[in-house]
C-alpha positions as CSV (number, residue, x, y, z in Angstrom):
1,X,0.0,0.0,0.0
2,X,2.9,2.4,0.7
3,X,4.1,2.0,-2.9
4,X,0.6,3.0,-4.1
5,X,0.5,5.9,-1.7
6,X,3.8,7.2,-3.1
7,X,2.4,6.9,-6.7
8,X,-0.8,8.8,-5.8
9,X,0.8,11.6,-3.8
10,X,2.1,13.5,-6.9
11,X,-1.5,13.6,-8.2
12,X,-2.8,15.2,-5.0
13,X,0.3,17.5,-4.9
14,X,-1.0,19.0,-8.2
15,X,-4.4,19.4,-6.6
16,X,-2.9,21.1,-3.6
17,X,-0.8,23.3,-5.9
18,X,-3.9,24.4,-7.7
19,X,-5.7,25.0,-4.4
20,X,-2.9,27.2,-3.2
21,X,-2.8,29.2,-6.4
22,X,-6.5,29.7,-6.2
23,X,-6.7,30.6,-2.5
24,X,-3.9,33.2,-2.8
25,X,-5.5,34.8,-5.8
26,X,-2.5,34.1,-8.0
27,X,-4.8,32.0,-10.1
28,X,-8.2,33.9,-10.0
29,X,-11.6,32.4,-10.7
30,X,-11.6,33.6,-14.3
31,X,-8.3,31.9,-15.0
32,X,-9.6,28.7,-13.4
33,X,-12.7,28.8,-15.5
34,X,-10.7,29.0,-18.7
35,X,-8.2,26.3,-17.7
36,X,-11.2,24.1,-16.8
37,X,-12.7,24.7,-20.2
38,X,-9.4,23.8,-22.0
39,X,-9.0,20.6,-20.0
40,X,-12.6,19.6,-20.5
41,X,-13.1,20.4,-24.2
42,X,-9.6,19.7,-25.5
43,X,-7.2,17.7,-23.3
44,X,-9.5,15.1,-21.7
45,X,-11.5,14.8,-24.9
46,X,-8.3,14.1,-27.0
47,X,-7.4,11.4,-24.5
48,X,-10.8,9.9,-24.9
49,X,-10.9,10.0,-28.6
50,X,-7.4,8.5,-29.1
51,X,-8.2,5.6,-26.9
52,X,-11.7,4.9,-28.2
53,X,-10.5,4.9,-31.8
54,X,-8.6,1.6,-31.0
55,X,-11.1,0.1,-28.6
56,X,-13.6,-2.6,-29.8
57,X,-17.1,-1.3,-29.2
58,X,-18.3,-4.5,-27.6
59,X,-15.8,-3.8,-24.7
60,X,-18.3,-1.2,-23.4
61,X,-21.3,-3.6,-23.5
62,X,-21.2,-5.7,-20.4
63,X,-24.5,-6.2,-18.6
64,X,-23.0,-7.7,-15.5
65,X,-20.8,-4.6,-15.2
66,X,-23.7,-2.2,-15.8
67,X,-26.0,-4.0,-13.3
68,X,-23.4,-4.3,-10.6
69,X,-22.7,-0.6,-10.7
70,X,-26.4,0.3,-10.9
71,X,-27.2,-1.8,-7.9
72,X,-24.2,-0.8,-5.7
73,X,-24.6,2.9,-6.5
74,X,-28.4,2.7,-6.2
75,X,-28.1,1.2,-2.8
76,X,-25.9,4.0,-1.5
77,X,-28.1,6.6,-3.1
78,X,-31.2,5.1,-1.4
79,X,-29.4,4.7,2.0
80,X,-28.3,8.3,2.1
81,X,-31.7,9.5,1.1
82,X,-33.2,7.4,3.9
83,X,-30.7,8.8,6.4
84,X,-31.6,12.4,5.3
85,X,-35.3,11.6,5.8
86,X,-34.6,10.3,9.3
87,X,-32.8,13.6,10.0
88,X,-36.0,15.5,9.0
89,X,-34.6,16.8,5.7
90,X,-36.8,17.9,2.7
91,X,-37.1,15.8,-0.4
92,X,-34.9,18.2,-2.3
93,X,-32.2,17.8,0.4
94,X,-32.6,14.1,0.3
95,X,-32.1,14.1,-3.5
96,X,-29.0,16.2,-3.5
97,X,-27.4,14.3,-0.6
98,X,-28.2,11.0,-2.4
99,X,-26.7,12.2,-5.6
100,X,-23.6,13.6,-3.7
101,X,-22.9,10.2,-2.2
102,X,-23.3,8.3,-5.5
103,X,-21.5,10.3,-8.1
104,X,-17.7,10.5,-8.1
105,X,-15.1,12.8,-9.6
106,X,-14.5,10.4,-12.4
107,X,-13.2,12.8,-15.0
108,X,-11.0,15.4,-13.5
109,X,-9.5,13.1,-10.9
110,X,-10.5,9.5,-11.7
111,X,-9.6,9.5,-15.4
112,X,-6.0,10.9,-15.2
113,X,-5.2,9.0,-12.0
114,X,-6.5,5.6,-13.2
115,X,-5.0,5.9,-16.7
116,X,-1.6,6.6,-15.2
117,X,-1.8,3.9,-12.5
118,X,-3.6,1.1,-14.5
119,X,-3.3,1.9,-18.2
120,X,-5.4,3.3,-21.1
121,X,-7.7,0.2,-21.0
122,X,-9.5,1.7,-18.0
123,X,-11.2,4.4,-20.1
124,X,-13.8,2.0,-21.5
125,X,-15.3,0.8,-18.1
126,X,-14.7,4.3,-16.6
127,X,-16.8,6.0,-19.3
128,X,-19.5,3.4,-18.9
129,X,-19.7,4.5,-15.2
130,X,-19.9,8.2,-16.3
131,X,-22.7,7.5,-18.7
132,X,-24.7,5.6,-16.0
133,X,-24.0,8.4,-13.5
134,X,-25.3,11.2,-15.8
135,X,-28.3,9.3,-17.3
136,X,-29.7,7.2,-14.5
137,X,-28.7,9.0,-11.3
138,X,-28.7,12.6,-12.6
139,X,-32.0,11.8,-14.2
140,X,-33.3,10.4,-10.9
141,X,-32.2,13.5,-9.1
142,X,-33.9,15.8,-11.6
143,X,-37.2,13.9,-11.2
144,X,-37.0,14.1,-7.4
145,X,-36.2,17.8,-7.5
146,X,-39.2,18.3,-9.8
147,X,-41.5,16.4,-7.3
148,X,-40.0,18.4,-4.4
149,X,-40.8,21.6,-6.2
150,X,-44.4,20.6,-6.8
151,X,-43.8,20.3,-10.5
152,X,-45.1,17.5,-12.8
153,X,-42.8,14.7,-13.8
154,X,-43.0,14.0,-17.6
155,X,-41.1,12.0,-20.2
156,X,-39.6,15.4,-21.4
157,X,-36.9,14.9,-18.8
158,X,-35.5,12.0,-20.9
159,X,-34.5,13.9,-24.1
160,X,-33.2,16.7,-21.9
161,X,-30.8,14.3,-20.2
162,X,-29.6,12.9,-23.5
163,X,-29.2,16.4,-24.9
164,X,-27.0,17.2,-21.9
165,X,-24.9,14.1,-22.6
166,X,-24.5,15.1,-26.3
167,X,-23.2,18.5,-25.2
168,X,-20.5,16.8,-23.1
169,X,-17.3,16.9,-25.3
170,X,-15.9,13.8,-23.6
171,X,-19.0,11.7,-24.4
172,X,-18.9,13.0,-28.0
173,X,-15.2,12.2,-28.3
174,X,-15.9,8.7,-27.0
175,X,-18.7,8.3,-29.6
176,X,-16.5,9.6,-32.5
177,X,-13.7,7.3,-31.4
178,X,-15.9,4.3,-31.3
179,X,-17.3,5.0,-34.8
180,X,-13.7,5.2,-36.1
181,X,-13.0,1.9,-34.3
182,X,-16.1,0.2,-35.7
183,X,-15.2,1.3,-39.2
184,X,-11.6,0.1,-38.7
185,X,-10.2,3.4,-39.8
186,X,-6.6,3.8,-38.5
187,X,-5.5,7.1,-37.1
188,X,-3.0,8.8,-39.4
189,X,0.4,9.2,-37.7
190,X,0.2,13.0,-37.6
191,X,-3.3,12.9,-36.1
192,X,-2.2,10.3,-33.5
193,X,0.8,12.4,-32.5
194,X,-1.4,15.5,-32.3
195,X,-3.9,13.7,-30.0
196,X,-1.1,12.3,-27.9
197,X,0.5,15.7,-27.5
198,X,-2.9,17.3,-26.5
199,X,-3.9,14.5,-24.2
200,X,-0.6,14.8,-22.3
201,X,-1.9,18.1,-20.9
202,X,-5.0,16.3,-19.4
203,X,-3.5,15.0,-16.1
204,X,-1.6,18.1,-14.8
205,X,-4.3,20.5,-16.2
206,X,-7.2,18.6,-14.8
207,X,-5.7,18.2,-11.3
208,X,-4.5,21.8,-11.1
209,X,-7.9,23.1,-12.2
210,X,-9.6,20.8,-9.7
211,X,-7.5,22.3,-6.8
212,X,-8.0,25.9,-8.0
213,X,-11.8,25.4,-8.2
214,X,-11.9,24.0,-4.7
215,X,-10.2,27.1,-3.4
216,X,-13.3,29.3,-4.1
217,X,-15.9,26.9,-2.7
218,X,-17.8,27.9,0.6
219,X,-17.6,25.6,3.6
220,X,-19.3,25.2,6.9
221,X,-19.0,23.0,10.0
222,X,-21.5,20.2,9.3
223,X,-22.1,16.8,10.8
224,X,-24.1,15.9,7.7
225,X,-21.0,16.6,5.5
226,X,-18.9,14.3,7.7
227,X,-21.6,11.5,7.3
228,X,-21.7,12.1,3.5
229,X,-17.9,11.9,3.3
230,X,-18.0,8.5,5.0
231,X,-20.8,7.4,2.7
232,X,-18.9,8.4,-0.4
233,X,-15.4,7.2,0.4
234,X,-16.3,4.0,2.4
235,X,-19.9,2.9,1.8
236,X,-20.1,3.5,-1.9
237,X,-17.0,1.5,-2.9
238,X,-17.9,-1.2,-0.4
239,X,-21.4,-1.7,-1.9
240,X,-20.1,-1.5,-5.5
241,X,-17.4,-4.1,-4.6
242,X,-19.9,-6.5,-3.1
243,X,-22.2,-6.2,-6.2
244,X,-19.3,-6.5,-8.7
245,X,-17.3,-9.3,-7.1
246,X,-19.9,-11.3,-5.1
247,X,-23.3,-10.9,-6.8
248,X,-22.7,-10.3,-10.5
249,X,-19.2,-11.8,-10.8
250,X,-17.8,-9.0,-13.0
251,X,-14.3,-9.9,-14.4
252,X,-11.5,-8.6,-12.1
253,X,-10.1,-5.8,-14.4
254,X,-13.4,-3.9,-15.0
255,X,-14.6,-4.7,-11.5
256,X,-11.5,-3.0,-10.1
257,X,-12.0,0.1,-12.2
258,X,-15.6,0.3,-11.0
259,X,-14.6,0.0,-7.4
260,X,-11.7,2.5,-7.8
261,X,-14.1,5.1,-9.4
262,X,-16.6,4.6,-6.6
263,X,-13.8,5.4,-4.1
264,X,-13.1,8.8,-5.7
265,X,-14.2,12.0,-4.0
266,X,-17.5,13.7,-4.8
267,X,-17.9,15.2,-8.3
268,X,-17.5,18.9,-8.5
269,X,-20.6,19.1,-10.6
270,X,-22.8,18.4,-7.5
271,X,-21.9,21.8,-6.2
272,X,-23.2,23.4,-9.5
273,X,-26.4,21.4,-9.2
274,X,-26.8,22.4,-5.5
275,X,-26.4,26.0,-6.5
276,X,-28.8,25.6,-9.4
277,X,-31.6,24.2,-7.2
278,X,-30.7,26.4,-4.2
279,X,-30.4,23.3,-1.9
280,X,-27.7,22.6,0.8
281,X,-25.1,24.5,-1.1
282,X,-22.5,24.9,1.7
283,X,-23.2,21.3,2.9
284,X,-22.4,19.9,-0.5
285,X,-19.4,22.2,-1.0
286,X,-18.0,21.1,2.4
287,X,-18.5,17.5,1.4
288,X,-16.5,18.0,-1.8
289,X,-13.7,19.5,0.2
290,X,-13.7,16.8,2.8
291,X,-13.9,13.9,0.4
292,X,-11.1,15.3,-1.7
293,X,-8.9,15.8,1.4
294,X,-9.6,12.4,3.0
295,X,-9.3,10.5,-0.3
296,X,-5.6,11.0,0.1
297,X,-5.8,8.4,2.8
298,X,-8.6,6.2,1.5
299,X,-7.7,6.0,-2.2
300,X,-4.2,4.4,-1.6
301,X,-5.9,1.7,0.4
302,X,-8.5,0.9,-2.3
303,X,-6.0,1.2,-5.1
304,X,-3.5,-1.0,-3.3
305,X,-6.3,-3.6,-2.9
306,X,-7.6,-3.5,-6.5
307,X,-4.0,-3.6,-7.9
308,X,-2.9,-6.3,-5.5
């Protein structure tokens, strides 16, 4: 485990460097926004496209994998919602807390970290997790928020979710890459070198941008944030591991990717959603900060196990 800890520390050092630059004002919020845009639309998307272009499309279609992740993540979503209800929270708070416990930072932290530690092959199962997170669980949260607000739930939410996915450059890069792969079109050498050069900026850029963005988030003392931190870093990977390894017997490699992603800290997008709905903003922000900090301890344990 110590060996894995030494390998992971440089990644979190980049996050801390970005946090320091953001907190001191050396890297203002506007600069962070533009760096995030570069990483999201160009660097990470280039990494995705380059890998998907050489990946057989059938590698993404594994029902045991999908069901294991759905069940494990669904259980933690439901358990956290139930805990929120027992604390007397509103349905809107229950929904955002459930979503917070279930959706990991799989792109800005998970993707560069797992690709470096485990290899390019992790992109396929990792992106399957991302698609599930932002169709099933984001869709569930939107429905619950609509009910909480007294609105009507209609099928119109379905195309809205898929439109959101199509606007995600990494999802589109994955789709384009898979089309290239399905048609057996080889990447021209200059194109491959261009994508390799651009994708090399993904890891340092994403981690620095993550740290800088965390520096501007509000925080508060919150027992609920501590509970949500435990649910995300401990309960989520434990339930996913049980479903993947015991119930659905997912092959070791993809199962380990699924478990590692589940062990990642809370996705930064949950803060944006909390702001959008005006629900538990500081609580969710504090949870993002706590999970990112404590994952320095928990991630090496999980990664050491899945790689062992």
